[in-house]
N, C-alpha and C positions, 0 to 999 in steps of 0.2 A: 470526372466529377471533382468538385471542390468541397472542402469541409473546413470549418473553423472550430477549434477547441479552445475554450476559455479556462485558463488555469493550468500551470505546468507543475502541479503536484504529481505524486506517483500515479494517480488514476488518470489525470489529463495526459501525461506523457505516454502511458500505456495505451490509451484510446487513440491518441495521435499516431502512434506507431502502428497499431492494428489497421487503422484506416489507410495509412501509407502502404502497408503490405498488400492491402486489397486494391491498390491502384488509385486511391484518392490523392489529389493535390491538397496537402494539409497546411494550414496556418495555425500556429500555436501562440496564443496570447497569454502573457503573464505580466502582472503589475510590478513584480520585483525585478531585480537586475538579471536573475538567472533562475533556472528551474530548481525545484525542491528547496526553496527558501522558507516556505511556511511550515505548516504542521508536518508535512512529509519529511522535511529535513531537520526537524527539531525533536527527535526522539530522545529517550533517556538511556540509550545503548543497552536496552534490555531486549532479550529475545524470548518470545512466547513460543514454546515448543508444543503447545497443544494441551489438551485435557489430560490430567494424570489421575487415573482411577485406582492406582495402587493402594491409596488410603481406604478405598471401599473394599478391597480384596483381602486386606490383612485381617487376621483373627483378632477378636476383641482382647485387649489387654486385661489381665486379671485385676480385680479390684483389691485394694489394700485396706 
């Protein structure tokens, strides 16, 4: 089988890879010169490590 994926951002590349692993002949289309040139490649170098609930578990600070 053949599949076409439009957009070579992180999601498009992941989908194309998964289809290829499943035996598809995949063509990946991207308007830029290479993959990850749009929003996927333009992050601010920040890593989101998930929800931090420690603030909810701390005892309340005494009032002054």
